[in-house]
NUFI-51517 format. One line per 8 residues: for each residue z negated, x, y of C-alpha. Coordinates in steps of 0.02 Angstrom, whole numbers, plus 50000, padded with zeros to 5 digits. Layout:
Z X Y  ...
//
This chain:
51610 51877 47468  51515 51969 47329  51485 51834 47198  51366 51948 47104  51240 51942 47246  51137 51788 47295  51198 51694 47449  51136 51768 47612
51052 51607 47665  50942 51612 47509  50885 51788 47550  50847 51738 47731  50739 51592 47671  50647 51706 47551  50615 51836 47686  50545 51699 47800
50429 51633 47665  50356 51804 47625  50339 51853 47808  50197 51977 47833  50218 52060 47662  50345 52184 47593  50491 52076 47533  50603 52219 47471
50541 52231 47292  50537 52041 47270  50714 52024 47336  50773 52158 47215  50693 52072 47066  50764 51905 47116  50937 51983 47137  50935 52058 46961
50881 51896 46880  51010 51801 46983  51150 51917 46920  51092 51891 46740  51095 51702 46760  51270 51708 46837  51333 51820 46697  51259 51710 46562
51285 51533 46629  51390 51542 46788  51363 51540 46973  51293 51359 46977  51155 51409 46857  51113 51559 46967  51107 51450 47123  50995 51325 47034
50874 51457 46971  50861 51538 47144  50826 51371 47229  50691 51330 47100  50605 51496 47138  50611 51461 47324  50531 51289 47301  50397 51361 47187
50358 51495 47314  50355 51364 47453  50231 51258 47353  50118 51409 47326  50126 51457 47509  50086 51279 47566  49939 51270 47445  49875 51438 47503
49899 51392 47687  49803 51230 47668  49664 51316 47573  49657 51455 47702  49660 51330 47845  49515 51232 47771  49420 51393 47741  49454 51454 47918
49405 51285 47991  49242 51292 47897  49210 51467 47960  49255 51419 48140  49139 51270 48128  48998 51380 48065  49025 51502 48208  49028 51361 48336
48869 51282 48268  48783 51453 48264  48831 51481 48446  48762 51310 48493  48600 51346 48400  48586 51519 48476  48613 51459 48656  48534 51287 48656
48497 51280 48842  48674 51330 48891  48757 51203 48777  48631 51068 48824  48680 51090 49007  48864 51089 48963  48855 50936 48851  48742 50839 48970
48855 50868 49121  49012 50826 49025  48934 50672 48943  48878 50598 49108  49047 50632 49187  49141 50556 49040  49026 50403 49040  49065 50371 49223
49251 50390 49191  49247 50270 49043  49160 50136 49145  49274 50162 49295  49430 50161 49185  49378 49994 49110  49341 49923 49284  49509 49978 49355
49600 49917 49199  49523 49745 49219  49560 49738 49406  49745 49779 49387  49770 49659 49241  49725 49496 49331  49819 49349 49254  49927 49466 49151
49869 49376 48993  49985 49229 49027  50138 49245 48916  50263 49219 49057  50162 49297 49198  50313 49392 49263  50402 49226 49298  50256 49134 49379
50239 49131 49568  50128 49055 49700  50226 48967 49837  50138 49010 50000  50168 48961 50180  50195 49060 50340  50158 48961 50499  50217 49036 50663
50175 48976 50839  50179 49058 51009  49994 49095 50983  50023 49195 50824  50061 49191 50638  49954 49124 50497  49989 49154 50312  49908 49040 50185
49908 49008 49999  49906 48821 50034  50066 48725 50056  50133 48548 50078  50076 48435 49938  50247 48351 49905  50329 48523 49887  50302 48529 49698
50402 48370 49670  50545 48436 49777  50553 48601 49684  50552 48512 49516  50688 48388 49562  50799 48488 49676  50810 48663 49604  50878 48695 49427
50815 48875 49438  50636 48810 49418  50575 48786 49240  50411 48701 49288  50302 48678 49441  50124 48619 49466  49998 48591 49604  49812 48628 49620
49687 48567 49748  49506 48624 49758  49379 48491 49798  49229 48535 49904  49065 48556 49813  49041 48398 49711  48893 48315 49626  48930 48292 49441
48822 48173 49341  48806 48127 49157  48665 48011 49105  48517 48068 49209  48576 48247 49234  48660 48287 49399  48716 48454 49470  48817 48517 49616
48974 48602 49552  49083 48714 49660  49231 48748 49544  49301 48571 49536  49491 48560 49548  49625 48428 49540  49789 48479 49459  49953 48397 49412
49992 48379 49226  50131 48508 49240  50006 48637 49302  49934 48656 49126  50105 48694 49050  50138 48840 49167  49985 48939 49117  49911 48984 48948
49738 48909 48960  49661 48913 48785  49625 48733 48730  49486 48702 48605  49511 48513 48607  49647 48407 48684  49830 48435 48721  49885 48528 48879
50042 48420 48890  49949 48253 48891  49766 48283 48937  49788 48245 49122  49935 48125 49123  49822 47973 49148  49725 47946 49310  49538 47988 49315
49537 48108 49169  49454 48277 49164  49454 48440 49065  49296 48545 49052  49267 48726 49006  49165 48762 48851  49013 48811 48955  49018 48653 49062
49039 48546 48907  48881 48620 48831  48791 48602 48997  48822 48414 49007  48843 48358 48827  48752 48487 48722  48802 48462 48541  48882 48292 48574
49070 48271 48557  49126 48256 48740  49301 48188 48707  49313 48009 48767  49150 48010 48862  49141 47985 49050  49057 48087 49185  49035 48044 49367
49113 48168 49491  49074 48121 49669  49098 47933 49681  49216 47915 49533  49205 47913 49343  49318 48028 49242  49354 48024 49055  49342 48191 48964
49509 48222 48876  49505 48409 48841  49397 48564 48821  49459 48741 48859  49380 48909 48827  49292 48992 48971  49425 49087 49066  49418 49277 49063
49345 49371 49209  49513 49447 49255  49592 49288 49321  49608 49214 49495  49578 49040 49425  49394 48993 49429  49428 48827 49346  49276 48746 49266
49303 48560 49296  49488 48511 49302  49522 48335 49360  49685 48238 49350  49790 48237 49507  49793 48047 49511  49632 47950 49525  49569 47782 49582
49548 47856 49756  49712 47898 49841  49699 48041 49966  49828 48040 50105  49826 48229 50121  49895 48241 49943  50051 48141 49983  50120 48187 50155
50223 48322 50239  50130 48383 50394  50110 48557 50470  49921 48537 50477  49901 48467 50301  49935 48617 50190  49786 48636 50074  49876 48610 49908
49914 48768 49808  50082 48762 49718  50134 48871 49570  50302 48876 49485  50383 48961 49337  50562 49018 49363  50688 49014 49223  50730 49178 49139
50853 49286 49234  50818 49209 49405  50788 49340 49540  50635 49285 49638  50688 49366 49803  50852 49270 49804  50767 49108 49759  50638 49135 49897
50781 49142 50022  50844 48973 49960  50678 48881 49981  50601 48968 50133  50659 48832 50255  50622 48682 50143  50501 48606 50269  50642 48581 50394
50721 48453 50276  50571 48338 50303  50480 48374 50466  50598 48474 50575  50573 48362 50727  50384 48364 50708  50381 48554 50693  50488 48570 50849
50373 48452 50942  50219 48550 50890  50301 48719 50917  50275 48773 50736  50395 48864 50620  50352 48848 50435  50428 48960 50303  50394 48973 50116
50366 49135 50022  50339 49182 49840  50203 49293 49773  50190 49347 49589  50026 49288 49515  49989 49463 49452  49987 49525 49633  49872 49392 49704
49708 49477 49661  49750 49648 49731  49878 49604 49864  49839 49435 49944  49957 49400 50088  49847 49271 50174  49686 49292 50271  49684 49462 50354
49804 49531 50225  49677 49650 50150  49591 49642 49982  49418 49703 49943  49474 49708 49761  49612 49832 49805  49487 49933 49906  49374 49930 49754
49514 49996 49643  49561 50136 49762  49381 50187 49793  49330 50191 49611  49491 50268 49549  49460 50410 49672  49277 50422 49620  49326 50425 49436
49448 50567 49467  49318 50660 49572  49181 50642 49442  49300 50698 49305  49353 50849 49409  49172 50897 49439  49130 50880 49254  49284 50979 49200
49253 51115 49330  49075 51125 49270  49128 51137 49088  49262 51268 49121  49145 51369 49231  49003 51376 49108  49118 51404 48959  49208 51545 49049
49046 51628 49104  48971 51618 48930  49129 51683 48846  49096 51856 48923  48953 51879 48802  49075 51857 48659  49196 51993 48712  49122 52113 48583
49143 51981 48448  49326 51963 48496  49352 52151 48496  49278 52173 48321  49380 52028 48252  49541 52099 48324  49502 52270 48248  49480 52193 48074
49646 52103 48089  49621 51936 48176  49781 51875 48257  49792 51809 48435  49835 51634 48378  49678 51630 48269  49567 51679 48415  49649 51551 48528
49627 51417 48394  49443 51461 48374  49401 51452 48560  49499 51292 48589  49424 51217 48430  49248 51254 48491  49289 51178 48659  49356 51021 48574
49198 51012 48469  49089 51016 48626  49203 50886 48706  49187 50775 48551  48998 50789 48549  48996 50748 48734  49103 50594 48699  48972 50528 48576
48834 50549 48705  48947 50475 48841  48972 50316 48739  48784 50307 48711  48757 50321 48899  48883 50182 48930  48793 50068 48807  48622 50102 48884
48679 50093 49067  48798 49945 49049  48670 49806 49089  48616 49892 49250  48795 49931 49303  48845 49751 49267  48704 49689 49376  48747 49804 49521
48935 49777 49512  48921 49589 49476  49020 49608 49316  48995 49544 49140  49066 49680 49030  49011 49687 48849  49027 49828 48723  49177 49737 48649
49272 49766 48812  49266 49953 48776  49328 49936 48597  49507 49882 48629  49651 49998 48586  49694 50046 48765  49517 50102 48809  49494 50194 48644
49662 50283 48665  49618 50331 48845  49447 50398 48789  49522 50503 48650  49659 50572 48762  49528 50612 48894  49423 50704 48765  49571 50807 48705
49626 50851 48882  49452 50906 48933  49422 51004 48774  49591 51089 48777  49586 51122 48964  49412 51197 48960  49450 51307 48810  49618 51373 48867
49561 51498 48997  49431 51593 48893  49541 51578 48739  49696 51655 48816  49600 51780 48922  49490 51852 48785  49624 51847 48651  49739 51949 48764
49613 52089 48797  49627 52257 48708  49491 52291 48579  49454 52463 48653  49416 52384 48824  49278 52276 48756  49178 52428 48699  49200 52539 48852
49034 52589 48928  49007 52533 49108  49151 52412 49110  49112 52242 49186  49206 52118 49076  49163 51978 49196  49234 52052 49355  49406 51975 49343
49335 51800 49321  49204 51798 49458  49330 51735 49586  49380 51590 49472  49199 51537 49455  49171 51544 49642  49324 51435 49671  49264 51308 49542
49088 51299 49616  49159 51277 49791  49273 51140 49724  49128 51050 49638  49021 51047 49793  49167 51004 49908  49195 50847 49802  49008 50808 49796
48991 50825 49985  49144 50713 50009  49062 50579 49901  48898 50600 49993  48979 50578 50164  49077 50426 50103  48919 50349 50031  48823 50372 50193
48969 50304 50295  48981 50146 50190  48792 50124 50201  48798 50141 50391  48940 50013 50399  48840 49892 50292  48687 49912 50403  48797 49889 50556
48867 49726 50487  48697 49659 50439  48610 49703 50601  48744 49688 50736  48709 49543 50856  48827 49403 50807  48808 49293 50960  48698 49163 50874
48524 49153 50799  48523 49152 50609  48340 49184 50569  48224 49043 50513  48367 48921 50485  48347 48809 50333  48508 48713 50294  48524 48555 50188
48693 48523 50107  48741 48339 50096  48829 48273 49941  48961 48175 50039  49031 48163 50215  48980 47984 50246  48801 48000 50187  48724 47994 50362
48871 47939 50470  48786 47778 50526  48603 47830 50532  48610 48015 50576  48493 47999 50724  48363 47912 50616  48378 48053 50489  48352 48181 50628
48195 48093 50687  48125 48078 50511  48152 48263 50475  48068 48310 50638  47907 48233 50570  47896 48371 50438  47769 48503 50494  47835 48670 50560
48009 48601 50602  48055 48644 50782  48229 48568 50790  48356 48474 50684  48543 48490 50710  48693 48426 50613  48870 48491 50592  49023 48497 50480
48987 48680 50444  48868 48824 50474  48905 49006 50517  48975 49101 50369  49055 48949 50287  49235 48888 50294  49284 48754 50419  49455 48672 50446
49580 48693 50586  49645 48569 50715  49803 48588 50817  49780 48574 51006  49889 48595 51162  49847 48638 51343  49975 48511 51405  50042 48346 51341
50224 48400 51333  50211 48590 51314  50237 48689 51154  50106 48825 51180  49989 48751 51049  49870 48834 50927  49767 48793 50773  49586 48845 50806
49439 48819 50690  49355 48653 50727  49170 48616 50709  49104 48440 50721  48923 48443 50777  48785 48346 50863  48708 48378 51034  48572 48496 50967
48683 48619 50875  48713 48734 51025  48528 48754 51064  48475 48764 50881  48585 48917 50853  48550 48985 51027  48734 48990 51075  48767 49039 51254
48861 48922 51371  48950 49033 51497  49040 48895 51594  49016 48708 51610  48882 48625 51505  48836 48585 51325  48838 48417 51236  48719 48278 51285
48660 48134 51178  48754 48008 51283  48921 48101 51280  49073 48014 51206  49143 48068 51038  49297 48147 51117  49196 48281 51207  49240 48461 51167
49176 48638 51191  49286 48790 51164  49248 48976 51145  49311 49121 51251  49449 49165 51128  49518 48988 51139  49517 49000 51330  49627 49155 51321
49745 49081 51191  49766 48921 51292  49820 49021 51443  49673 49007 51563  49615 49162 51654  49428 49127 51661  49305 49014 51569  49268 48924 51732
49452 48878 51748  49447 48789 51580  49300 48675 51622  49345 48491 51642  49526 48529 51596  49612 48412 51473  49670 48468 51301  49784 48368 51187
49737 48346 51006  49853 48341 50855  50030 48278 50841  49985 48119 50937  49928 48225 51086  49769 48124 51114  49688 48180 51275  49512 48253 51278
49407 48346 51406  49327 48518 51395  49143 48505 51442  49107 48691 51433  49144 48862 51361  49039 48948 51229  49023 49136 51228  49117 49211 51080
49014 49229 50921  49053 49286 50744  49071 49128 50641  49139 49219 50487  49058 49390 50501  49133 49557 50544  49276 49572 50420  49395 49481 50537
49415 49467 50727  49337 49318 50816  49455 49170 50808  49482 49032 50936  49362 48890 50901  49329 48715 50968  49175 48606 50945  49182 48418 50947
49036 48302 50974  49039 48196 50817  48939 48094 50692  49027 48159 50535  48922 48296 50455  48899 48394 50294  48757 48511 50344  48585 48483 50422
48506 48637 50501  48316 48642 50517  48244 48769 50637  48080 48818 50554  47937 48905 50640  47843 48976 50491  47860 49119 50369  47787 49013 50229
47959 48963 50167  47906 48892 49998  47785 48768 50078  47909 48703 50204  48047 48690 50073  47932 48581 49967  47888 48473 50117  48071 48453 50166
48117 48412 49986  47987 48273 49982  48055 48199 50143  48235 48216 50081  48191 48121 49922  48123 47980 50031  48280 47975 50137  48407 47997 49995
48328 47942 49831  48423 48005 49678  48525 48132 49777  48517 48318 49738  48415 48423 49858  48528 48572 49894  48475 48699 50024  48496 48879 50082
48443 48993 50224  48578 49041 50348  48536 49227 50358  48536 49248 50169  48692 49142 50146  48784 49231 50288  48749 49401 50211  48822 49351 50043
48995 49386 50115  48939 49568 50127  48897 49575 49943  49060 49664 49904  49024 49805 50025  48845 49810 49959  48912 49835 49784  49029 49971 49845
48885 50055 49936  48769 50049 49786  48899 50109 49662  48963 50249 49775  48781 50301 49796  48756 50305 49608  48914 50402 49573  48877 50521 49717
48710 50559 49636  48799 50583 49470  48926 50703 49546  48790 50803 49634  48687 50804 49475  48831 50873 49372  48871 51004 49504  48689 51059 49509
48684 51067 49319  48828 51188 49326  48745 51286 49466  48585 51296 49364  48681 51361 49215  48772 51491 49321  48608 51543 49402  48534 51568 49228
48685 51668 49177  48679 51775 49336  48494 51809 49313  48527 51859 49133  48667 51977 49184  48557 52056 49319  48398 52063 49217  48391 52253 49218
48434 52261 49404  48291 52138 49440  48172 52242 49335  48218 52403 49426  48199 52318 49596  48026 52255 49549  47974 52428 49489  48035 52500 49656
47930 52375 49753  48037 52222 49786  47940 52061 49808  47973 51896 49721  48036 51824 49886  48164 51963 49908  48230 51943 49731  48242 51753 49750
48339 51775 49913  48453 51901 49825  48495 51778 49687  48512 51622 49796  48607 51700 49941  48774 51708 49852  48766 51529 49788  48716 51467 49961
48872 51545 50034  48978 51450 49909  48899 51283 49956  48918 51319 50143  49101 51362 50113  49121 51198 50017  49080 51102 50178  49232 51176 50264
49345 51098 50132  49243 50937 50112  49232 50880 50293  49419 50851 50324  49436 50763 50156  49281 50658 50190  49343 50612 50364  49506 50548 50291
49418 50450 50152  49287 50373 50268  49419 50325 50396  49524 50237 50262  49369 50141 50205  49323 50085 50380  49499 50021 50416  49459 49870 50307
49340 49804 50441  49385 49727 50607  49219 49788 50679  49157 49955 50618  49041 50098 50657  49103 50251 50746  49129 50409 50644  48956 50486 50659
48970 50673 50647  48786 50702 50612  48820 50622 50442  48930 50771 50401  48793 50894 50450  48663 50793 50354  48772 50786 50197  48805 50973 50205
48619 51007 50227  48572 50893 50080  48699 50980 49967  48637 51152 50022  48455 51102 49998  48486 51034 49824  48585 51189 49777  48450 51307 49843
48315 51213 49749  48419 51214 49591  48458 51400 49599  48288 51442 49670  48195 51370 49521  48291 51484 49404  48278 51631 49525  48088 51617 49534
48080 51619 49345  48184 51778 49339  48090 51859 49483  47919 51830 49406  47966 51899 49235  47880 52058 49174  47995 52207 49219  47936 52298 49061
48021 52165 48954  48183 52175 49054  48192 52366 49049  48145 52387 48866  48286 52470 48767  48361 52346 48647
//
């Protein structure tokens, strides 16, 4: 090694730092000085001096680089702002389309985020499970969230794997009274004290460990506390719930919207009224919902296997006698909202998430395609600028940085407008979607991070193609006469336009399909008459048990009332089940829905008796009607065969006779198949149905209210109309229909914005051709056809790609309904025609403007 020369690594660093200049002379100077330092003071002094020079040079280079970067950024910003000012219409179209698309995505992202985060706010959510029940008989399988009420005690005492377990039972709608104020409340629950220790409900007053340990105590949400007590301190005061007084021992914050618990009034499990159904093991008494928290490290699937046959330890003989097999299962609380196992096993919430996630992706794709398309088309006009800059020494990386920077700037501006759109549109979207989002919901870290990442992706993605394409071109090519710099990108633009309209047509077909399904559900004959039915809801079961016929007669005196009927339920509302058998000793039983009603119910709702007869006033209280589905499930071949046959009720197998068979009708709408159902002549009712013969609803409601006050002084007058109440179950599909319609319009609007911009660009590129054609005699019509023909082909081609995709999407949507419309192919033709018409009108407006321009202006030499 030559000790008189600097180390090689030093020279390599120096060469790297002065890259782009001539390093030879500098290296020679540094080498001479280095040798002098070594000769005078030794090699260490030479090393030290050389390193100091490298660090000084590095400092200078960094300072210069930062200064140059700031200067270049300022210049790039000036260029970008000048381009925006110069082409206002183009950038307005670009920013508007991108802003609307981003606004939709922001709202949809927040919606999906809330839907998939149900009950995730509980600290130990991953260890909390609902204990559900699977009941199997020869007639079929039913899965429910309810379970045996004593199960919680068994889990707590008999399984060390369980950290805590609690039970919850929802009361029916209850009257709640404080002083002279009384309201019907629907979210009234009874829970065990342990229930409050499993979940993290935010207490404002009271202690979760002790608030419900005493009988007849109650916890209120903040809103309910203000409703009943105003500014008073509610702790220690009593309110009347149903027929019992409860002491207020705690106040909790209103629960967030992303929870399955709709708790507003939480009563203690124990009260002065002991309910048998909260203390027994019985296959037909399973309305208590049980939650448990497993200890850390316990595998839920293994524990589920240990408890699945727990019912056999208590009622094995009874289950064998009834022909029922009961098994437990566990479901994580975070899965309940999107993946409920009970009912029909489907979730409208999950359908919502899938639908709007797809829509959000589609809208974003349309907006990005639009942005890329317009940016790419406009970049052709800047090819000369790129050529000149490359001639004067601009490097490829500088050009790429400039184009991507401008794209990010447009994306950032669009983000500002998108947030403004969200703020302005949020109240209307909340109303349509039945949500209660506030601006604060969009200001959390996750949403902000997602918005910023979305902005960067869109800006970078849209700027990449023109940046890399133009920066790679040779300067000489940009100045060649007769060369079409846009030719190589025309195909890309066509593909993007076809993609935009294919997505828009898919959304349009899906929107029309959902609308047709909604209309089908609202208008399909249900097997009963639901118009002009005013229903009164009674505050308690025993309110008219003794004098129900007197009440009927009194209500009949109200003008415009044609008939009065009474029942334990009305179509569209939940009713209980009752286990029945076709023979006294057989096991082929089933648990149909049971409706207790009077002798006028069948005629009031215009139900059709297809065999036997209906109830009569003088029938005994063990008289029954069944529907066609029950006939089939009980093993009879025809309705006539079932008439006057005995059936055996409950575990005691009490004998009853079938008077007649009712034609199947849709008690719970069209989401689920028609279930077996029995009707019992009874005097225990909760609902009074008034068949009214007038369209003046307000007058008759006032008259009925006056009569009700005479009959039940001090009781709340609670009423609804059957047709309106029945259709509330379709509110979810209505929301989906409305929101899909809105987002379909948005997608089509963005696509048409892009088409308008491209039409403007095409007309600008062909301005001289249009002028020459007009001079040679072409009419305005011919020129408009010339300009619109190509775009029309693109939209027609988009249908070919959209129809299969739309068929798949519409079919997946319709699978959520037991009764659904057929796939109507004219919807596909209609959607394609609408898209084509909108596109032709969009392009045509710009084409007419170009075709009517003075050819002298277009042919004038610049």
